[in-house]
BALOBA-1460 file (C-alpha; in Angstrom, 3 decimals):
// residues 278
<rec num="1" residu="x" x="145.550" y="83.176" z="107.535"/>
<rec num="2" residu="x" x="148.738" y="83.557" z="105.499"/>
<rec num="3" residu="x" x="150.828" y="84.826" z="108.383"/>
<rec num="4" residu="x" x="149.708" y="81.950" z="110.626"/>
<rec num="5" residu="x" x="151.258" y="79.395" z="108.276"/>
<rec num="6" residu="x" x="154.541" y="81.295" z="108.260"/>
<rec num="7" residu="x" x="154.529" y="81.595" z="112.053"/>
<rec num="8" residu="x" x="153.874" y="77.853" z="112.329"/>
<rec num="9" residu="x" x="156.837" y="77.122" z="110.042"/>
<rec num="10" residu="x" x="159.130" y="79.349" z="112.110"/>
<rec num="11" residu="x" x="158.016" y="77.794" z="115.393"/>
<rec num="12" residu="x" x="158.483" y="74.244" z="114.107"/>
<rec num="13" residu="x" x="161.908" y="75.033" z="112.661"/>
<rec num="14" residu="x" x="163.032" y="76.319" z="116.064"/>
<rec num="15" residu="x" x="161.414" y="73.727" z="118.316"/>
<rec num="16" residu="x" x="162.270" y="70.631" z="116.265"/>
<rec num="17" residu="x" x="165.964" y="71.538" z="116.514"/>
<rec num="18" residu="x" x="166.061" y="72.643" z="120.137"/>
<rec num="19" residu="x" x="168.550" y="70.993" z="122.463"/>
<rec num="20" residu="x" x="165.869" y="71.081" z="125.182"/>
<rec num="21" residu="x" x="164.011" y="67.762" z="125.041"/>
<rec num="22" residu="x" x="160.710" y="69.242" z="126.227"/>
<rec num="23" residu="x" x="160.777" y="72.033" z="123.648"/>
<rec num="24" residu="x" x="161.668" y="69.488" z="120.978"/>
<rec num="25" residu="x" x="158.851" y="67.150" z="122.026"/>
<rec num="26" residu="x" x="156.458" y="70.098" z="122.083"/>
<rec num="27" residu="x" x="157.447" y="70.967" z="118.523"/>
<rec num="28" residu="x" x="156.841" y="67.383" z="117.432"/>
<rec num="29" residu="x" x="153.383" y="67.422" z="119.023"/>
<rec num="30" residu="x" x="152.662" y="70.739" z="117.311"/>
<rec num="31" residu="x" x="153.639" y="69.155" z="113.977"/>
<rec num="32" residu="x" x="151.299" y="66.247" z="114.759"/>
<rec num="33" residu="x" x="148.516" y="68.708" z="115.533"/>
<rec num="34" residu="x" x="149.132" y="70.556" z="112.272"/>
<rec num="35" residu="x" x="148.901" y="67.341" z="110.258"/>
<rec num="36" residu="x" x="145.730" y="66.404" z="112.134"/>
<rec num="37" residu="x" x="144.184" y="69.762" z="111.224"/>
<rec num="38" residu="x" x="145.036" y="69.220" z="107.560"/>
<rec num="39" residu="x" x="143.363" y="65.797" z="107.682"/>
<rec num="40" residu="x" x="140.341" y="67.225" z="109.517"/>
<rec num="41" residu="x" x="139.866" y="70.037" z="106.979"/>
<rec num="42" residu="x" x="139.836" y="67.503" z="104.140"/>
<rec num="43" residu="x" x="137.347" y="65.209" z="105.901"/>
<rec num="44" residu="x" x="135.191" y="68.246" z="106.682"/>
<rec num="45" residu="x" x="135.149" y="69.111" z="102.978"/>
<rec num="46" residu="x" x="133.783" y="65.618" z="102.310"/>
<rec num="47" residu="x" x="130.712" y="66.370" z="104.400"/>
<rec num="48" residu="x" x="130.085" y="70.137" z="104.141"/>
<rec num="49" residu="x" x="129.364" y="70.145" z="100.407"/>
<rec num="50" residu="x" x="132.716" y="71.580" z="99.266"/>
<rec num="51" residu="x" x="133.482" y="68.699" z="96.920"/>
<rec num="52" residu="x" x="129.907" y="68.186" z="95.739"/>
<rec num="53" residu="x" x="129.762" y="71.873" z="94.747"/>
<rec num="54" residu="x" x="132.860" y="71.727" z="92.533"/>
<rec num="55" residu="x" x="132.601" y="73.834" z="89.350"/>
<rec num="56" residu="x" x="131.272" y="71.799" z="86.372"/>
<rec num="57" residu="x" x="134.009" y="73.159" z="84.107"/>
<rec num="58" residu="x" x="136.779" y="71.186" z="85.787"/>
<rec num="59" residu="x" x="138.965" y="69.044" z="83.562"/>
<rec num="60" residu="x" x="139.367" y="65.288" z="84.017"/>
<rec num="61" residu="x" x="142.397" y="65.620" z="86.293"/>
<rec num="62" residu="x" x="140.711" y="68.119" z="88.596"/>
<rec num="63" residu="x" x="137.843" y="65.684" z="89.108"/>
<rec num="64" residu="x" x="140.270" y="63.337" z="90.880"/>
<rec num="65" residu="x" x="141.579" y="65.963" z="93.292"/>
<rec num="66" residu="x" x="139.083" y="65.192" z="96.083"/>
<rec num="67" residu="x" x="140.373" y="61.616" z="95.978"/>
<rec num="68" residu="x" x="143.979" y="62.843" z="96.090"/>
<rec num="69" residu="x" x="143.104" y="65.077" z="99.034"/>
<rec num="70" residu="x" x="141.525" y="62.167" z="100.901"/>
<rec num="71" residu="x" x="144.629" y="60.054" z="100.321"/>
<rec num="72" residu="x" x="146.643" y="62.922" z="101.774"/>
<rec num="73" residu="x" x="144.285" y="62.984" z="104.766"/>
<rec num="74" residu="x" x="145.007" y="59.307" z="105.436"/>
<rec num="75" residu="x" x="148.770" y="59.854" z="105.125"/>
<rec num="76" residu="x" x="148.591" y="62.943" z="107.371"/>
<rec num="77" residu="x" x="146.658" y="61.001" z="110.015"/>
<rec num="78" residu="x" x="149.204" y="58.181" z="110.044"/>
<rec num="79" residu="x" x="152.080" y="60.671" z="110.175"/>
<rec num="80" residu="x" x="150.408" y="62.577" z="113.029"/>
<rec num="81" residu="x" x="150.028" y="59.372" z="115.062"/>
<rec num="82" residu="x" x="153.678" y="58.511" z="114.438"/>
<rec num="83" residu="x" x="154.836" y="61.972" z="115.513"/>
<rec num="84" residu="x" x="152.756" y="61.787" z="118.689"/>
<rec num="85" residu="x" x="154.488" y="58.503" z="119.510"/>
<rec num="86" residu="x" x="157.911" y="59.961" z="118.623"/>
<rec num="87" residu="x" x="157.330" y="62.945" z="120.920"/>
<rec num="88" residu="x" x="157.096" y="60.574" z="123.890"/>
<rec num="89" residu="x" x="160.513" y="59.167" z="123.055"/>
<rec num="90" residu="x" x="161.965" y="62.654" z="122.697"/>
<rec num="91" residu="x" x="161.126" y="63.481" z="126.313"/>
<rec num="92" residu="x" x="163.587" y="60.773" z="127.364"/>
<rec num="93" residu="x" x="166.465" y="61.765" z="125.095"/>
<rec num="94" residu="x" x="168.750" y="64.752" z="125.395"/>
<rec num="95" residu="x" x="170.557" y="66.395" z="122.510"/>
<rec num="96" residu="x" x="173.740" y="68.346" z="121.987"/>
<rec num="97" residu="x" x="173.657" y="72.020" z="121.067"/>
<rec num="98" residu="x" x="173.951" y="72.489" z="117.301"/>
<rec num="99" residu="x" x="176.191" y="75.281" z="115.947"/>
<rec num="100" residu="x" x="174.849" y="77.708" z="113.309"/>
<rec num="101" residu="x" x="177.310" y="76.490" z="110.661"/>
<rec num="102" residu="x" x="177.376" y="73.088" z="108.979"/>
<rec num="103" residu="x" x="180.015" y="70.697" z="110.272"/>
<rec num="104" residu="x" x="181.672" y="67.646" z="108.756"/>
<rec num="105" residu="x" x="178.965" y="65.380" z="110.200"/>
<rec num="106" residu="x" x="175.748" y="67.410" z="110.639"/>
<rec num="107" residu="x" x="173.909" y="70.373" z="109.185"/>
<rec num="108" residu="x" x="174.035" y="73.540" z="111.280"/>
<rec num="109" residu="x" x="171.056" y="75.451" z="112.611"/>
<rec num="110" residu="x" x="170.862" y="77.831" z="109.639"/>
<rec num="111" residu="x" x="170.498" y="74.938" z="107.187"/>
<rec num="112" residu="x" x="168.097" y="73.129" z="109.502"/>
<rec num="113" residu="x" x="165.859" y="76.147" z="109.972"/>
<rec num="114" residu="x" x="165.709" y="76.726" z="106.211"/>
<rec num="115" residu="x" x="164.978" y="73.024" z="105.613"/>
<rec num="116" residu="x" x="162.104" y="72.775" z="108.098"/>
<rec num="117" residu="x" x="160.579" y="76.118" z="107.170"/>
<rec num="118" residu="x" x="160.488" y="74.929" z="103.565"/>
<rec num="119" residu="x" x="159.128" y="71.491" z="104.487"/>
<rec num="120" residu="x" x="156.366" y="72.938" z="106.671"/>
<rec num="121" residu="x" x="155.243" y="75.430" z="104.045"/>
<rec num="122" residu="x" x="155.195" y="72.733" z="101.351"/>
<rec num="123" residu="x" x="153.031" y="70.499" z="103.545"/>
<rec num="124" residu="x" x="150.586" y="73.397" z="103.837"/>
<rec num="125" residu="x" x="150.744" y="74.438" z="100.184"/>
<rec num="126" residu="x" x="150.084" y="71.033" z="98.613"/>
<rec num="127" residu="x" x="146.522" y="70.540" z="99.951"/>
<rec num="128" residu="x" x="145.887" y="74.283" z="99.674"/>
<rec num="129" residu="x" x="146.667" y="74.175" z="95.955"/>
<rec num="130" residu="x" x="144.323" y="71.236" z="95.444"/>
<rec num="131" residu="x" x="141.523" y="73.055" z="97.267"/>
<rec num="132" residu="x" x="142.018" y="76.091" z="95.010"/>
<rec num="133" residu="x" x="141.353" y="73.855" z="92.009"/>
<rec num="134" residu="x" x="138.008" y="72.568" z="93.278"/>
<rec num="135" residu="x" x="136.518" y="75.712" z="94.869"/>
<rec num="136" residu="x" x="134.132" y="78.007" z="93.007"/>
<rec num="137" residu="x" x="136.212" y="80.562" z="91.011"/>
<rec num="138" residu="x" x="134.357" y="83.593" z="92.388"/>
<rec num="139" residu="x" x="134.199" y="82.421" z="96.021"/>
<rec num="140" residu="x" x="135.812" y="84.435" z="98.804"/>
<rec num="141" residu="x" x="137.276" y="81.224" z="100.217"/>
<rec num="142" residu="x" x="139.138" y="80.507" z="96.973"/>
<rec num="143" residu="x" x="140.453" y="84.087" z="96.825"/>
<rec num="144" residu="x" x="141.769" y="83.742" z="100.381"/>
<rec num="145" residu="x" x="143.411" y="80.399" z="99.618"/>
<rec num="146" residu="x" x="144.915" y="81.774" z="96.401"/>
<rec num="147" residu="x" x="146.423" y="84.812" z="98.152"/>
<rec num="148" residu="x" x="147.930" y="82.577" z="100.852"/>
<rec num="149" residu="x" x="149.179" y="80.100" z="98.256"/>
<rec num="150" residu="x" x="150.908" y="82.834" z="96.254"/>
<rec num="151" residu="x" x="152.512" y="84.450" z="99.288"/>
<rec num="152" residu="x" x="153.797" y="81.234" z="100.831"/>
<rec num="153" residu="x" x="155.010" y="79.937" z="97.465"/>
<rec num="154" residu="x" x="157.088" y="83.066" z="96.913"/>
<rec num="155" residu="x" x="158.328" y="82.829" z="100.510"/>
<rec num="156" residu="x" x="159.608" y="79.325" z="99.748"/>
<rec num="157" residu="x" x="161.393" y="80.683" z="96.689"/>
<rec num="158" residu="x" x="163.283" y="83.187" z="98.841"/>
<rec num="159" residu="x" x="164.067" y="80.643" z="101.582"/>
<rec num="160" residu="x" x="165.439" y="78.079" z="99.119"/>
<rec num="161" residu="x" x="167.456" y="80.724" z="97.278"/>
<rec num="162" residu="x" x="168.959" y="81.766" z="100.620"/>
<rec num="163" residu="x" x="169.680" y="78.144" z="101.524"/>
<rec num="164" residu="x" x="171.480" y="77.512" z="98.241"/>
<rec num="165" residu="x" x="173.620" y="80.623" z="98.741"/>
<rec num="166" residu="x" x="174.341" y="79.509" z="102.304"/>
<rec num="167" residu="x" x="175.505" y="76.106" z="101.069"/>
<rec num="168" residu="x" x="177.903" y="77.793" z="98.655"/>
<rec num="169" residu="x" x="179.747" y="79.512" z="101.508"/>
<rec num="170" residu="x" x="179.081" y="76.795" z="104.096"/>
<rec num="171" residu="x" x="179.289" y="73.369" z="102.390"/>
<rec num="172" residu="x" x="177.046" y="70.549" z="103.628"/>
<rec num="173" residu="x" x="178.455" y="67.571" z="105.540"/>
<rec num="174" residu="x" x="179.872" y="64.721" z="103.491"/>
<rec num="175" residu="x" x="177.515" y="61.814" z="102.721"/>
<rec num="176" residu="x" x="177.306" y="59.103" z="105.339"/>
<rec num="177" residu="x" x="180.207" y="56.648" z="104.966"/>
<rec num="178" residu="x" x="177.695" y="53.830" z="105.426"/>
<rec num="179" residu="x" x="176.024" y="54.591" z="102.108"/>
<rec num="180" residu="x" x="176.781" y="52.366" z="99.150"/>
<rec num="181" residu="x" x="178.085" y="54.127" z="96.015"/>
<rec num="182" residu="x" x="174.736" y="53.826" z="94.223"/>
<rec num="183" residu="x" x="172.937" y="55.174" z="97.295"/>
<rec num="184" residu="x" x="175.206" y="58.223" z="97.315"/>
<rec num="185" residu="x" x="174.503" y="58.883" z="93.654"/>
<rec num="186" residu="x" x="170.773" y="58.370" z="94.166"/>
<rec num="187" residu="x" x="170.706" y="60.676" z="97.200"/>
<rec num="188" residu="x" x="172.584" y="63.369" z="95.285"/>
<rec num="189" residu="x" x="170.189" y="63.080" z="92.364"/>
<rec num="190" residu="x" x="167.124" y="63.245" z="94.615"/>
<rec num="191" residu="x" x="168.439" y="66.355" z="96.356"/>
<rec num="192" residu="x" x="169.117" y="68.119" z="93.060"/>
<rec num="193" residu="x" x="165.658" y="67.149" z="91.790"/>
<rec num="194" residu="x" x="164.021" y="68.412" z="94.984"/>
<rec num="195" residu="x" x="165.764" y="71.776" z="94.759"/>
<rec num="196" residu="x" x="164.789" y="72.064" z="91.101"/>
<rec num="197" residu="x" x="161.145" y="71.209" z="91.793"/>
<rec num="198" residu="x" x="160.875" y="73.512" z="94.806"/>
<rec num="199" residu="x" x="162.195" y="76.399" z="92.701"/>
<rec num="200" residu="x" x="160.050" y="75.462" z="89.697"/>
<rec num="201" residu="x" x="156.773" y="75.405" z="91.630"/>
<rec num="202" residu="x" x="156.656" y="79.103" z="92.640"/>
<rec num="203" residu="x" x="158.073" y="80.252" z="89.301"/>
<rec num="204" residu="x" x="155.509" y="78.274" z="87.297"/>
<rec num="205" residu="x" x="152.750" y="79.338" z="89.682"/>
<rec num="206" residu="x" x="153.697" y="82.989" z="89.241"/>
<rec num="207" residu="x" x="153.596" y="82.662" z="85.454"/>
<rec num="208" residu="x" x="150.314" y="80.738" z="85.566"/>
<rec num="209" residu="x" x="148.692" y="83.475" z="87.656"/>
<rec num="210" residu="x" x="150.186" y="86.227" z="85.504"/>
<rec num="211" residu="x" x="149.067" y="84.730" z="82.191"/>
<rec num="212" residu="x" x="145.668" y="83.931" z="83.702"/>
<rec num="213" residu="x" x="145.102" y="87.549" z="84.702"/>
<rec num="214" residu="x" x="144.943" y="86.789" z="88.447"/>
<rec num="215" residu="x" x="146.046" y="89.356" z="90.986"/>
<rec num="216" residu="x" x="149.400" y="88.347" z="92.475"/>
<rec num="217" residu="x" x="150.117" y="89.177" z="96.098"/>
<rec num="218" residu="x" x="152.974" y="88.718" z="98.537"/>
<rec num="219" residu="x" x="151.564" y="89.033" z="102.061"/>
<rec num="220" residu="x" x="149.129" y="91.701" z="100.919"/>
<rec num="221" residu="x" x="151.572" y="93.575" z="98.681"/>
<rec num="222" residu="x" x="150.538" y="93.539" z="94.995"/>
<rec num="223" residu="x" x="153.162" y="92.280" z="92.556"/>
<rec num="224" residu="x" x="153.072" y="93.341" z="88.894"/>
<rec num="225" residu="x" x="152.349" y="90.449" z="86.529"/>
<rec num="226" residu="x" x="155.009" y="91.622" z="83.979"/>
<rec num="227" residu="x" x="153.157" y="89.811" z="81.171"/>
<rec num="228" residu="x" x="149.789" y="90.225" z="79.483"/>
<rec num="229" residu="x" x="147.065" y="87.566" z="79.895"/>
<rec num="230" residu="x" x="147.524" y="84.823" z="77.305"/>
<rec num="231" residu="x" x="145.321" y="81.720" z="77.153"/>
<rec num="232" residu="x" x="147.908" y="79.573" z="75.335"/>
<rec num="233" residu="x" x="150.704" y="80.452" z="77.738"/>
<rec num="234" residu="x" x="148.272" y="79.936" z="80.629"/>
<rec num="235" residu="x" x="147.523" y="76.415" z="79.416"/>
<rec num="236" residu="x" x="151.229" y="75.562" z="79.218"/>
<rec num="237" residu="x" x="152.111" y="76.856" z="82.666"/>
<rec num="238" residu="x" x="148.933" y="75.498" z="84.254"/>
<rec num="239" residu="x" x="149.782" y="72.029" z="82.935"/>
<rec num="240" residu="x" x="153.301" y="72.338" z="84.296"/>
<rec num="241" residu="x" x="152.201" y="73.658" z="87.700"/>
<rec num="242" residu="x" x="149.141" y="71.469" z="88.222"/>
<rec num="243" residu="x" x="150.135" y="68.213" z="86.551"/>
<rec num="244" residu="x" x="153.773" y="67.748" z="85.528"/>
<rec num="245" residu="x" x="155.496" y="69.216" z="88.584"/>
<rec num="246" residu="x" x="153.156" y="67.596" z="91.163"/>
<rec num="247" residu="x" x="153.630" y="64.181" z="89.561"/>
<rec num="248" residu="x" x="157.391" y="64.542" z="89.661"/>
<rec num="249" residu="x" x="157.259" y="65.961" z="93.192"/>
<rec num="250" residu="x" x="155.270" y="63.036" z="94.593"/>
<rec num="251" residu="x" x="157.753" y="60.561" z="93.114"/>
<rec num="252" residu="x" x="160.807" y="62.420" z="94.409"/>
<rec num="253" residu="x" x="159.437" y="63.165" z="97.875"/>
<rec num="254" residu="x" x="158.350" y="59.552" z="98.372"/>
<rec num="255" residu="x" x="161.854" y="58.464" z="97.379"/>
<rec num="256" residu="x" x="163.385" y="60.995" z="99.793"/>
<rec num="257" residu="x" x="161.169" y="60.108" z="102.762"/>
<rec num="258" residu="x" x="161.362" y="56.406" z="101.958"/>
<rec num="259" residu="x" x="165.149" y="56.518" z="102.031"/>
<rec num="260" residu="x" x="165.129" y="58.355" z="105.378"/>
<rec num="261" residu="x" x="162.765" y="55.778" z="106.900"/>
<rec num="262" residu="x" x="164.778" y="52.873" z="105.480"/>
<rec num="263" residu="x" x="168.060" y="54.140" z="106.909"/>
<rec num="264" residu="x" x="166.490" y="54.946" z="110.273"/>
<rec num="265" residu="x" x="164.326" y="51.875" z="110.907"/>
<rec num="266" residu="x" x="165.625" y="49.081" z="108.678"/>
<rec num="267" residu="x" x="169.338" y="49.885" z="108.558"/>
<rec num="268" residu="x" x="169.279" y="51.165" z="112.161"/>
<rec num="269" residu="x" x="171.396" y="54.180" z="111.226"/>
<rec num="270" residu="x" x="169.847" y="56.743" z="113.545"/>
<rec num="271" residu="x" x="172.754" y="59.124" z="112.952"/>
<rec num="272" residu="x" x="171.544" y="59.774" z="109.394"/>
<rec num="273" residu="x" x="168.341" y="61.533" z="110.431"/>
<rec num="274" residu="x" x="170.253" y="63.407" z="113.145"/>
<rec num="275" residu="x" x="172.163" y="65.202" z="110.389"/>
<rec num="276" residu="x" x="169.083" y="67.391" z="109.809"/>
<rec num="277" residu="x" x="166.929" y="66.817" z="112.893"/>
<rec num="278" residu="x" x="167.927" y="67.140" z="116.549"/>
């Protein structure tokens, strides 16, 4: 299961940035299908007893996670419908070939691939993490989800670290000249916050698993915990990973996506989204 998510991320990163309109449209439809499958798995859990069989020891926040998952299912369904519609438009529009390096106006393929690999894995990890919280602790399904969650989370850590190093030697394009000064500052702040959160999630998850005594794996390879189990430390890192960071992430990602949609549809600045998407 773990490898399939990584393969999906690699395929989407390539196809969404292809100069071939049919490949690009196919990638968009594949993204729509992936979102539909996420929504379907959540709806299925509503009816197959997954949520009704949640462990009784869950805390108050965990009790709301089925609701959060169902909200995500609604959002995923809407996004999938939008992407299916967008794919039709992509079949009518060509695109220039993008160089590997960043330019003064657009991100290059290396940055784009890293961006969309990260985005795809995050979209998979968010509902996966919520499912881990509500499944029976000793169930094989939870163990499988946990192993995939750990592996993909650490993969994101490596991809983002690579992307940051790439940006040091290959600076990003300058902000759009159409942005107001406060919009530039806000965009810069959101990007910094996103990088910080994306790095903090796998690090806090690693420490939570280590202090909780869980086995830590990276695509089947065991990773030493480096620390002894500690209930107090576990509580701190579990709160950070399961409550503080997700709350901040939802706020920042909604701001990021909201800004992209505003510039594209309300301000009619289609060139903005083309900086990171062919």
